[in-house]
N, C-alpha and C positions, 0 to 999 in steps of 0.2 A: 709373507709378506718377508719373514727373515730369512728363506730358502732362493727368493726369485732374487734379492738385492744384497750378494753377501757383502760386509764390509773388508773382504780383502782385495788385493790386488793382484791380476794377474801378471802381473810384471813392476817392477818396484815405482818405475816412472811413470804408469796406468793408471787413471783412475777409474775404477768399476764397478761406480754405483752413483745413485741421479745424487745433486747435489743442488739446493734451494739457496738463493741468493735474495735476501728479502733486502729492501730501502726505503727507510721511511724518517719521523725526528722522533715519534714517542717508542722509547725501546719497550716501556712494558705494554704498551699495546701490542707489539708487533708482538712480543713473546707468546702474548696470550691469543693473538690470531692464528700464529703458526702452528702452536704447539697445542692446541686443546682437542685437535680431534686425530693427531695425528698418533697411534700405538707407543710404547715405548721398547727400546730397542730396535727399532724398523730396518739397520742400514742405510740411513741417510747421514748426509751430513751438512749444517746449514750454515750459514755465513751471514753475517750480519752488518750491513754498512749505516752505523749510526751516523745521521745528519745532527750536527751541531755536539754540544757536549755533555759530555754522559762519562759517569766512573764506570768503566770497561772493568772494572776490579769485583764489582757486585756481584754477587751472587746469585743465582736462580735454582729455587731449591724447588721449584715445582718443576724445574726440567730436567729432574735423576731418572735414569742414569746417563740422561747425555753429562757429554763432558765439558763443561764452560771453557773454552781457553781463547786467551789475547794472541791475537797473530803476530809473531817474529818472521822476522826473514829467516830462511833455509827450513822452516817449520813442514813439514809432511801432514797432508789433509788427509784423514780416515772416517770412516763410518761411524756414526753415533757420537758427534761433537758438536758443538754451536762454537763457531769460530766469529770473533768480535774483530772487526776491522774498525781504527779509528782513522776519520778522514782527513787527520791531520800528518798520519801517517799510512796513507795507502799503501796497500800490498798487493802486485799481481800475482796470478796462478800458471807456473808454467813446468812441466812435467811434474807432476802432483806435487811438485812444493808452492810456498809462498816466497814471493821475495820482492826488497822492497829497489824499486825501479830508480833512477839517477833524477831527480827532479830540476825542474829551469823555471826560470823565475817567471816566465811566461802562463803556466800550468795552474788554474784553478781548480774550485771545489767539482764544478758539475763537471771540465773533463776530466777529473783523475776517476771518478765517478764511473761514467762513459769509457776511459781506457778500461779500467778494473773490470767491467763487465764485457768488453770487448777480450780480455784475454781469458775470463774463464770461459769464453764459449767458444772459444777458439783451442782450448784448451780441452772441452768437456761433450762438445758439439751436443746433440741430442738430449743428453745428459743433466744440461740444466734445466732448472725451472726458474725464474724470476717472477720477484711478488715485488708490484711497486704500490705501496702505502701511502698514505698521509702526509705530505710533505710540502714545500715552497717548493719554488721553482721549475726549470724544465729538466732537474735530473734527471738522467739513463735516456732520455731520447733516444741519442744516437747510436749507444750500448744496445739497445732493446734490435734494431739494425741487423748488427751481426750476432744476434742471437736467432732471430726470426731465420735468417738467413742459412744459418747452419742447424737449425731442426730442433732448436727449442722451444721450452713454453714460458710463454708471457701471460701473467696475470696481474690485475690492477683490482683495485677496491673501489668501488662506486663513487663517483665524487659525491656524490648526493648525500653519501652517508661517512664522509672524510671531515673531520674536523679543518682541514686545509687541503684542501681539493687542487692547488693548482699539478704539485707530479703526478697524480693518475690521470687528470684532465690533458696535460700534455702528454703524457702516453697514449690515450686515445687518440688524439689528431694524429697520431704516425701510423694509424691503422695498424697497427703489429700485433694489437693486445687479444691475445684469443678467448680469453676467456675476463669477463668484467661482473662481479658480485660485492656485495656487501662483505665486509671484513669478518663479519659473524659466519658468513658462511664458506666464505676463501679456504678454511682449514679441510672443509670434509673434500670440496672439490680436489684441492690438492691432493689431501687421501686418496680419492676414487683413481685421481689420474693413476699415481706412482703404481697404484694397485694392480690398474691394468695395464700400465704401456712399460712393465719391464719384465723381460725380453719383451723387444720391440714384435717380432713374428708370431704369433698366437701358437702356443704348443701345441696345440689341438688339429692345428691346420699341416697340411703335407705340404710339399712344394707343388703336387700336379695341382690345387685343390688353388692355393694363393696362385698361383697363372691363372689358373681360368678364372677365379673370380677377380683378377686384375683385368683379365681382357676385356671382362662383363663390363667393370667398369669405366675402364676405356671405351669403350663402346657408348654408354649411353652417354657420356663425357662429349662424345665426337657426334653425338645426333643431336643435342641440346645447343652446343658451343662453336662447332665444325671445330674445333682442338684437336688434334690428335696425340697422347702423350704415349703411344705404344713405346716410340725408342727411347723415352729417358730413361736414368738407370732405376730401374728398380729398388734399389733399396730407399733413394732418394722419393722413389712417388709411394710405397708402402709407409715409409715414415710419416709422410704430411698425409695418408688417408687415415692409418690410426690416429695422428691427434683427432681427427674429426672424429674418428670411433670414439673413442675418449671423453670427447666434448658434448658428444650427442647421446653418451651412456649404452654404446652397445660393442657387447663383449667377440662376439664372432664376425668373420669377415664376408660371412655368405649371408649374414641378416644386414649387414651395412651396403649389400650389391638389394637387398630387395628394398629397402629406406631410401637409397640413393634413386634406386628407378620410380619410385610413388613420389618423390619430393623434389619439385625441378628448383625449389627455393635452397637446397642442401647440394645440389649440382653446380648452381653457381659460386657459395660458400667453399665447396670442393675445388673447383676450376681458381679464386681467388688464391687460394692455400696453396695449388701449384702452381701459379704465377707467381714468381720468385724476384717480385720487383726489389729488390735493396738496392742500392746505392747511395753515394756520398759524393762532394764535390772533392776533383782533386783526390781521387781513395788511390793509396799510395802514392802521398807525395812525390817521392824520391825517383818512382818511373817517370809518371807525369815530364819531371825535370831533366830527366833522361832525354822521355820522345823528345822536349822541346829541342834540344840543345842539339840532338845528335838526326833528328828527323822535320821536326817543323821549323826551324831556322832555311834548311835546304831548301825546301818545297817553296818556300817564299820566295827566294832568290831565283829558284825556276820559274816561277809563275809569273803570270799578269794578268789584266785584264782580259785581253784576247784569248788566253789561254786559260781556263780558272782553276783554282784547288779544289779538287773534289776529294769528300772524306765519306766516307759510309760510318756510321754508329749501330752495328744490329742488337738490338736486344738495350736497346737507351734507356728502359722503364722510364723514372717520370723526370729524364732529360739533363740529370747534372753531368751525367758524362761529357754529353755533346759541349753545354754551356762552359763545360771548362775546356775543351779545346778552343773553343770562342773566341773563350777570354785569352787564350796564348797566343792564338792566332792575332787578335787583336792586337796586341803588345808586342808582339813581332814584326808588325806592319812599321812600327815606331822606329826600324831599325832596317829598316830594306828604303831606296831611295825612289822606288815605282809604286806604282797602285797595282794590287792585286785584288780577284772576284773570290769571292771565298765562295762555295757551296756544299753546308755539312749536310746528309741526310741522315735524320734519325728515326730508327723505325724499331716496334715492338709487338709484340702480339697484343697486350694488356692493352686494351682503347681506354678504360680507366686512365689507365698511367700514362698516356701521350696526351689524354685530354687534357691532365696536369703540367704535362711537359710544355704544353703550347701554350699554358697560362703563363710561366714563369713566374710562378707566387708561392713562395718557400717561407717557412717559419723561422724565427729567429733561433731554433736548434742546429736546422738543418744548412746554415751557415757558417757554423761553428770552425769548418774545416778552410774558408777563404779570408784572405787576408786583412785587413782593417781597408789598408791601399785600395782590392781589389773589387772592397764591397763598397768603396766611396764612389770608384770607379765605374763599375757596372749595374751596378743595384741603386735602386732607390727604394725607400720604406713607406709601406703603408701601415699606420695602425701598427698591429704587432706583427709584420708580416714586409719581407723583403721581395720586390719585383724586378727580374731583370728586365735591365734596359731597351727599349727597341733597337736601338744599335746591336744588340747582340743574337734578339730575337729574328730578327730579318735576314741574318746569315745559315738560320736553320731552317730546315723542312721536315717536320714531323709527321709521320704517318704509320697507319698500323697496315705489320706487315708482320706475312710467318714463313721467316727464311729455308723455312724445311719443303712449304710448296710453292709459295710463290717466285718469280722469278728476280733478280737480282739488280742491283744499279752497274754499270759497269764503265770502264775507262778511269775506274780511282786510284786517286794518289795514295791514298791511307784508309785503311780498314781497323779501323780500334773495336773489338768485339774481345770484351771483358768482362770473365768470370758466368758465361754462357755455356760452352761446350761441357764444363764441366759437370753438366746436370743428364748430358747426353751418352748415348751408348757408343762406344769407338765407334763402329763401322758409321753413322751417322755423323760424328766428328770427322770422319775421315771425309763425307760424300762434301761435306760443308766448308772442309779446308778445300778440297779440290774447287768447290764453287767459289771463295776467294780466291784464288789463283786465280781462274778463269777473269774474275771481275777487276781485277786490280792492273792497271797498265805494267807493259815491262819495268824492272824496278822500281816499281810499288811498295809501298810498305803494309805490314803487318803489327798490330799491339793489339797482345792478349794477354788474360789475367795472369796473377801471379803462382796459380795452382793450375796453369793449364799448357801443355806441350803438344806439340807438331805431329809425336808417334811417328808412324813411317813414309807420312809427306814430308820429314825435315828437309828430304832432296829438291823437293822445291820451291823452298827458301833459306836462305845463308841469314845464319845470327848476327845481328848488328849489336845489339846489347844483350845478351843472353842472359846474364842478371835477369832484365826488367822484361824480358820474354818480347825485343821488338828485332822483326824481322823483314828481311828485302826479298821480292819476290823475283826466282831468278827466271830465264828463258827457256822454260820448257814446255814443250809440243803436247799436251792432254790429248788424247784419242779423242776422236772424234763421238766414239762409244760411249767415252766418261761423262759429256755433258749432257748426250740425248738421254742417259739410263739416269739422269737424277731425279729421285720420286717425287709423283704428286702427292702420291697417300702412301706412309711407311708401313702399312697392313692392308693386308686384299688385294685382289687384282686391278690392273689397272683396265679402265673401261678400253671396253669393245674387245678385248682379250681375256685368252682363261691364263695368263702368265702372271705366276705370281712378281711381285718384285725379289722379294729374300731371294738372295743368292743360292743355286745350286751348287753345293761344294761336295765334289767328289771322292773318294776314298782317302782315308792318311791325310785331309787336309787341302789336298790339290785342286785348284780350281781348271781344272782342264780346257772348261768352255771358256771360259774368261782371258786363257793362254792364248787358245786357238784364235778366238774375233780378235783380241788385240794384233797378232800376229800376222791374219789376211789386212786387218785393215791399214797396217803399217807397209806393208810389201805390195798389197795388193787391188788397195780399193782407189778407185779414181781422186785424182783432186775432186776437191770440195771446196765451199764456203758455206757458212751461215748467214744469211742477210735479214736483217730486220725491214721495220714497214718504210723506214728511212731512206733505204735502199743502203744503210751504211754495214759494213761488214763485223759480226760479234765474233768469228772462229773462221780460220784457214785450216784445213787438212792438207798433208800432202805438196810436190813442186809445181808453184803455181807461175815462176817466172816465165813460162811461156804463153799466159795466162791474164797476169798484170804488171801494167808499164807505170810507174807512177811518173807523173807527171812534174816537173819543174815548180816549182812553185812553196805555197802552204799544206802543211803533212794533213793528207784527212784519211777517213778509211769511207768514203763515198764509194762503193762500186765501180760509179759512172767517172769516178775521175782516176780510179786504176786500173783499169780492164782496158786489155789491147785495145787500141783502134777498131780492128775488124769484129769484136765482140759487143761494142756499148749501145747498136740498137738493136741485135736481139734478146741482149740482156736487158735493157729498158722493156722494148713489149714485151719478154714471158713475163719479166718480175712484177709488172703491171697486172699483165692477165692473173696471175697466178695468186697475186692478192687481191683479187678482186673477186675471182671466181671460189678461191680455194680448193681449186683441181690439179692432179697434176699435168702437168704437158712437159711433151719433148721436141725440141727441135733437133732435124737429123741433118748433119752433113754442112755444117754451119765453117764456112773459112776463115782462116786466121789469118788473110793478110790480102791486098788486093789486085795481085799481081796474076790470079789465076791459075798460081803453083805453087800455091803453098800448101799444108796441110789443115784436112778436114775436123769438126770434132763434133760430138752431141750433146746440145744442152740438154739436160735434163733438171725440171724445177720440181720438187718435190716439197708440198706445205707439210709442217710440223702438226700435228692435234695432241700427240702424247708422246712426253709428259707435259702436265700445265706450266710446269717452270719455263718450258720451251716455245708451247701454243702459241702459234701466232707468227712463228717467224718462218723461214723456208730455206731449204736447202738447194742450193744449184751445185750439180754434178756437172765436170770435163768429162767426156769421155771419148777417147782418140778413136778417130778412125783412117782407112786407107786416105792418101794423097788424090788430087785430082786426076795427076797424070796416071798414077796407079788403075786408077776406077778406068779411065780412057782405053786402055791398052788392056785390059783384063780378058781373058778368052773365055770365060764360063762366068754365068753370074753379072753381067756387067750393068751397070744401071746406064753409061751413058757408052755409046757407040765410040770409035775413035772420028766417023766420020763427022759426028756433032758436039765434040770438043772445040770447033772457032765458034760455034753457036752461045755455047758456053763461054768462053771467054768473052765476046761480046756482052753478052747479058751482065756477067762481073766489070767488066768498063763500065756500063750504067750505073750499075747499084755504086761503084766506088764515087762518080760524082755525088749520087743523090745521099750516100753516106756525108760525105764533104758538106752537104748543104744540110743534113741533121746535126752535122757536129756539131755548127751553131746552135742550132736549138737546143742539144743537150747538154753545152754552159750554161746557155741563158737557164736552164732548166736549176741544175745544179746549184747556179747562183741562188736563184728564186729560193730552192728548198734550205740552203744555209740560213739565209734571210728568215725564212720562215723558222728554222730552227730556233734562231736569237730569239723571233717575236714570243716561240711558245717558251722559252727559257725565261721571259720578262713575264708573259703569262700568269707561269707557275709562281714568279716573286710575288707578281700582285696577287694572285690569286690566295696566298699565305697571307700578305699581307691584309686583304678582306676577312680572310679568316680572324686574324688577329681581331679586327677593328669587330667583327660579328659578334666574337667573345667579348670585347670590350663592353659593346651594347647588350649584349647578353645581361652583362655584368650589373651594367647600367639600368637595366629593366628591371631586375630582379631588385637592385635596390630601389627604383622607382614604385616596385608594387611593395615591397617593406611598409616606404615613405608613405604611400596609399594607405596599406594597413593602419599603419600608428593614425593618419588622417582621418579614417574611418572610426577609430577609436575615440580618438579626440573630440570628431563631430559629434559622436553618440554620448560622449560627457558635457560636450555645449548644449547638446538638446534638452540631455538631461537639466543639467544647471536652467536651463530656459525654463522646461516646466516649471520648477522652484521657485524660479525668480517673477513668474507670473502668479504661481500661488500667492507667494508673498506679495505682489503688490496688487494683487484683488483682495486680501488680508487688510492692507494697507490703506486701501480704498472704502472698504468698509469699515473700519475703525474712525478711519477722519471725517466719516459721515454721519456713522450714529453715535459720536463718543462726546458729540457734545461741547464741546471746548474748540473754539476759532484757534486751527493753526495754519501758519506761514512758515515753509519754509525759502531760507537766503540762502546764496552761495557767497563766498568770500570778501566778496566785492559789494554785499547789498542787494545783488537784485533777484528776484522776486523767481521762484521756480516750480512753486507748487506752492495754493490756497486751496485752505474746502471749503466746505459750502455754509459753514456756520460764521466765516469773516462778513458774507456779504451784510446778517443782520447787523453787524458791531462795529466795523470798520468800513461798510460798503465797498470792500474788497471781492473781486468776480477773479474767474479763470481769463476775462480780460486783461487785467495785468499783468499776468506770466510776463517774464524778461524783460519788466520794468525796476528802477530803481525803487525799493522801499521808501528812499525817503524824499522820494519827487511823488511820491500816488498818496502820502499822507500829508490833508490838509489841516485845517483848524479845524476841532480843538485838541486835536491828539499831534501836535508836532512832537510835543514832550517823550513819546516814543520813537520819532526821528534821532532826538538826544540819544537816548536810551541804545539804542542799536551801535549807534558811535560808537558809545564807549564800550559796548561789547566787543565790536570788530578791534578798538582798537588795544584792550586791555586784554582779551580773550578770557574774559570772568564771567560769569553767569550774573542777570540782573533781574530784579523784583522790583513790580510797584505794581499799587493799586489805582485806578480812575472811572470815572461815571460816565457811563455810553449816555449819545441822545437818546436810546431806548428808555431811559429812566434807568436802567441795571447798572451795576456794581462790578466792575472784574478787576480781574489777580494778571500781570500780564510779568509772563518768565519768561527769560531770554537766554537759553544753552548753547554755548559755540558746540560744534560738531569740529573735534579732531583727528588727524592721520595718526598712523603708527608712528611717525617721528616728532608727534605734539605740535602740528604745526595745524593752521585753521583750514577747517574743509567747507564751514559755513556756520549758517546762524537756522535756530528753529524757536519762534516766537508762540508761544502756546498763552491763549486769553479764556481763561475762567471764571465762570457764571460765579461771583460771592455775594448776591442781594439779600440772599435768604441768611446766610451764614452772617452778613454783615447787620441785617436786622436779628438776628439772634442773640450778636453781639450788644444790641444797643439794648434789648429786652433786658438783657442777662446783664449790664451795667445799670438799668433802673430800677434790677432788684435789690442788687448788691447796695447802691446807695440806700433804697428803702428801708433795708437791714441793718446798716449801718445805722440809719436816725433810729430804729427799735432799739438797735444794741444802748446807742447814748441814752438815750429815753429812758430806757430798765435800769440803767448805770448810775444815774441821777435818782432814780426813786429807791432804789438800795442805799445810796448813800445816804439819802435824808432817814428811811426806815433804821438804821445801824445808830446812827446821830442818837436819835430817839429813844433806841433802845440804853442807850451807853447814859442817857441822863436818869434814866426810871432807876437802872440799876445803884444800889448803894453797897458802902462794903463796909462790913463791921470788923474793925482791927483785933475785936478778942476773940473773935468766932475761927 
C-alpha cells in the first residue's frame, strides 16, 4: 500500500494520494470507526469535519504515527496526517492547500459543509472518499453530488446503527451512496477500496486486454439495457467500472466481465453508475444570470403565442435545469407586454431520472440553491418535500431520449446542454454539436457547461458570453452527407450494409474520402430537400431559387407553401405516395412553368431508412433535364417529334387549368394541415397533463393502498379486541349467574343497564326493567334503596345498608360509584349479598356472649364471698 499510494506529490500543487473526509457529531466514534482497520503509514490523508463543539487540540494517541493537525489557512495537505476542520472556521481546498474563504452573512453550517465537500471533490476528483456518519440534519447531501459526478466514493453509516440517523439517511435519500454498512464495518470496506482502487487501471492488464474487456462490457450492457457506452470517454467509464469492481470485491477486469455476464442485477447497477444524473437548480448561478440577461429576455421579446419559444434541454437528469429555465422565463414574462407560449423539451437517457423529473418533487436539501422568493412562488411544500407548481410543470415535456441514436427536436430557439459532452469522446462531441446546429433556428442559441468547448465546430457558433459558454448559431450550410451519416449505433455495422460507421482514415490522418465526398456534394450534387411526414422542410441543399417560391404572408417551412407553382401538384402526389409505400419514386420531365416553353426537371423521391436518427424522412432531388423546345428539335434520340409539339402545348394548357383548380384544394389542405398541427400540439400538452394527473392518481392510489393496509391492521386489532371482549363478557355473564349475589348496573342518570338473575328472587327485578329508571321500578317496602341511590349519585360516594327481604332473608346492600379517568361519575353498581346466616351467627354469638357474661358475674360474686370468709377466719398474732 505504501508503494501504490505514496505521500509525495508529482508537483507542488497536485494531490497525488487518496483523501478521506469524514463528517459526524461524535469525534471519538469517528476516529475509532475510521482508524481501527487502517494500517499505519498507509499514505492517506484524513480530514475530519466535526459537527458541534469539540476541543480540536485534543490528541489522538491511538492514531500514531498519523500527525493530528488543526487546519489553518495556507497549510499544504500531506499524506499520513489527520486534519481537523472546525465548522465555525471552515476551510476550502485549492491547489493542494487549505484556504479560508470570505464568509457571507447568509452562509450557514450545512451549506458550508456542502461547499467544503464540493471544493474537495473539484480538487481531488476520484481520489476523494467521503464517509457520512451519525449526525443530525442534512449536511453533505449537496456535496455528495459533486463527489459522485467527479468519480469519488461515497460511504455512509447504516442509519439503524447510528445514534443520530438523520445525516446518513439524508445521504441515502440522494441515491448517490456507494456503500452502506454499520460503523464497525466501514473501516474494513474503506481499506479494501483503497488497497484495490489505486492506481485505477489494474497493473497486470495490458491496454489491449482492457480495451477488449471494455468492449465485452459494452456489449453486455447494450444487450440488456439498449444503451451504448462505447463512445464515452474510456477513463470515465473505466473509473466507474472499477468502483463496481471494488464494491463487489473483484480484482481483475476479465473476472468482472464474467460476473457481469452472469448477473443481470449487476448490469442494472453498472448502468446506474454510468448514467451520471447529477444536477442542481441554477447550477453555476452566474451562468444562468448571464443567460437570462443576454438570451432569454431577448427571445421573450421576439416570440409570441403564435410563434412559440422552443427550448431543448438534452441530458436533463432529474429536471432541475429545465425547471430553472422555466422559472427564469416566467419571471421574464412579467417584464414583457405580450403573452408568449413557451415549450421546453427536457430529455434524458435515464428513465428513472425522467420519472422523478415529471413528478417535480424534491427534498429540502435539493432546493438550497433556490432563493426564498422563488421557493415561495414556484413551489409548494408537502411534508418534508417541495413540489414544483403546476404552472411550471405544464411548460415542460419530459421524455426518454438518446441524443446519440434518436432524432432531435427542430426549429429550436435555445439548446441548454450542460455537462453532457464532457463524458463523450471528441468525435461524438463533434457529431452532437453538428446535430445541435442543425436543430437550432438561424441565430438560435447554445448554452454549454463550464467545462465544455466547441472544439473545431467553433466556426458554426459565435460566442455571446465566452466566459459562460453561451453561443449563437451561425448560418452555415452543413452538407447533406453530414446529417445523413449521423450514427444510429456507435459501434458495429449499419443495418443492411457491411459498412462500419467509424470513419476510414487515410495515411497521415488525411481523410481523402471525406474531402472528395464533400467536394462532389457541394459542386455537382443536384439540389435537394429533406421532408418530414408533415411536408415540412427540415434541410435544404444546393441552389433552390428556381424551385422554391415563397409567397407573401406568414413564414412557413411547408413544401406546399414554398414550392414553385408548377411543382406543387407533382410534389404533393409524389410525397403522399412515397410516405405511404416507402418506395423510391421518379417523376420524369416535370415542367417548371405553365407556358409550355420552360425547362423541365426530374423529381426523385427517396425514402430514408438509415440511419435511425433520420428514418421516416424523404429526400427529394431536383435533377434538371433539357427544355421542351430543345427536346422538340432534337434530331437524334428525341422523345417528342417537332410535329407533335403543338399537341404537347395543348395538353399543357389543359393541365394549367387543372393546376389552378387543384391549387385551391392544395391551399385548403395546407390550412387543414396547420390546424391539425396546432391540434397535435394541444394534444401533446393535454397528454402531458394527463400523464401528470395519472402520476398524481398513482400517488393517491399508493396512499390509499397504504391507508388500506393500515385499516387492515387496525381491523385485525379490532377483531382481536372483539374476541377478547367476547371472552370477558362471557366470563362476566358466568360470574353474574353463579356468584350468588344480586347485581344491578346503573348509568350516571340512574337508569338500569344490566340485571342478573339473582335480583328476581330478591327485588323481583328481571331483564324487562333494563332501560328503566331504578327509582321508578323500586316499590314498597324498598323505597329506602332509591334514597340510597340518589345519595350515591349526588355525592359520588359508596353507600351501605342492610334490610330484610320479602323472602325472609337478610341482605347487605353495597352501592359503588363507577368513575372515569377524569374522576367523573360513569354509573353505579348495586350489589345485594345474602347475610342471613351471618346475621343468625351474629345473634347466636351475642347470646353466648351474654351467657358468658352472666357466668363471669356469678363466679365473681362467689369468689368475693369466699375471700371474705377466708379473711374472717385468719387471725394475726403480733408477737409472731
